[in-house]
C-alpha positions, -999 to +999 in steps of 0.1 A: -669+792-492-699+773-475-712+771-511-685+760-531-678+735-505-715+720-506-710+721-544-680+700-539-700+673-515-731+672-541-704+665-568-687+636-550-722+621-544-731+619-581-705+605-591-674+583-579-650+552-580-666+519-565-645+485-560-662+457-568-647+427-555-648+391-566-637+362-542-613+336-560-601+317-531-602+312-493-588+296-461-573+301-427-540+324-420-528+345-392-540+376-391-515+399-382-543+427-371-561+399-350-530+384-340-546+349-345-558+323-371-589+337-389-604+323-417-593+348-451-610+354-488-585+359-516-600+388-535-595+405-567-609+440-577-625+458-605-628+496-604-662+512-616-671+547-625-702+549-607-730+579-614-758+579-588-746+553-569-749+533-602-718+510-619-711+525-650-674+524-668-645+500-655-618+519-646-590+488-638-587+464-615-572+463-583-554+437-560-553+400-556-558+410-518-567+387-489-593+400-466-596+387-429-633+370-421-632+386-390-618+418-388-620+429-427-590+445-432-570+439-467-535+422-468-509+416-496-510+379-508-474+373-493-492+373-456-503+337-467-466+330-463-465+331-425-475+298-413-511+297-388-504+291-350-515+250-359-489+252-387-463+269-365-465+243-335-463+214-359-432+228-378-414+232-339-426+199-328-414+185-360-380+204-359-370+195-325-382+159-334-357+156-364-325+175-342-332+147-316-328+120-343-299+137-359-279+139-326-291+102-314-275+093-348-244+109-341-235+105-311-253+061-307-285+050-285-265+028-266-266+051-235-302+048-213-293+081-203-291+099-236-326+083-244-340+092-212-327+127-220-340+126-261-376+113-251-379+145-227-370+168-248-393+154-277-423+151-253-419+190-239-419+200-272-453+184-275-452+153-285-468+134-256-468+101-266-427+102-274-408+069-260-372+058-257-384+026-279-395+048-308-366+071-306-343+038-307-364+023-334-367+055-357-323+059-355-317+023-361-345+018-392-326+049-403-293+036-403-297+004-419-317+023-450-296+053-457-258+048-453-230+078-447-227+104-470-199+110-498-177+127-479-184+160-486-204+170-457-200+164-419-231+165-405-240+135-432-212+117-425-220+124-384-260+110-386-264+098-421-274+113-458-312+113-452-313+128-418-291+155-429-312+164-455-338+165-431-321+187-412-319+215-435-356+209-452-376+207-416-356+239-400-344+262-430-385+269-432-388+276-400-360+298-389-377+330-404-406+327-384-389+320-355-370+346-333-335+342-325-341+330-291-362+303-301-337+292-326-311+293-298-337+270-280-341+242-303-300+244-307-295+241-270-322+209-266-305+194-292-271+201-273-287+185-243-289+153-258-257+154-270-240+163-233-264+138-217-236+109-213-208+132-216-185+157-238-198+163-274-184+140-299-166+148-329-198+134-349-221+159-327-208+184-332-205+185-370-245+175-366-250+206-338-235+231-363-253+224-390-285+228-366-270+263-358-263+272-396-294+258-404-317+276-379-297+307-394-272+312-364-239+330-372-211+299-366-199+322-336-231+322-318-234+286-323-200+280-309-207+300-282-242+284-273-223+247-273-196+256-253-226+275-227-243+243-228-216+223-214-213+247-182-242+236-157-262+269-150 
């Protein structure tokens, strides 16, 4: 038995299959193994039959794969679809900013209480230099540059076609990477602004309903969250 095992071991050392990797790209990604942003190399492989450690014959290809430069783990290319921590933070800030503008456009910018609340919400999201004046100016410029929608989209009628489109473009890519409590938190930040000067207007409800839909929250859950936001905890 020992002789047979020894024979197989010597045979494996004489010949085998080796994969030769070629780097075809690099960058930064979120490594699931390390749990943070790391550099990566995108690799394609070529299998080679080796004899006495020397590669001789081609035996097909392998990959492509994404290799973490820190831990060396190989991942499927779709790992790059997950945003880095830095990119994710930027996406979240942009989402809160866009929701804020849409709610302000729907509810108006004449209330100082609303503007104070909106600026506080945006600063809490990480845009530390945001001011009431900046938000007011952006909403007024958008209102002057783009008119209401064509009547088919309630949100476009409420906050303008440009902001309605922006809500979908900003929130929909974020939603798959954000847990349900995080998506709900974005919606509730918009609700907080809308309620700063009293109950929701119809226009504000249209905008917030669109926010919930873009964040992949079911209509019933969106309605419950908006109702719950009206009741002080």
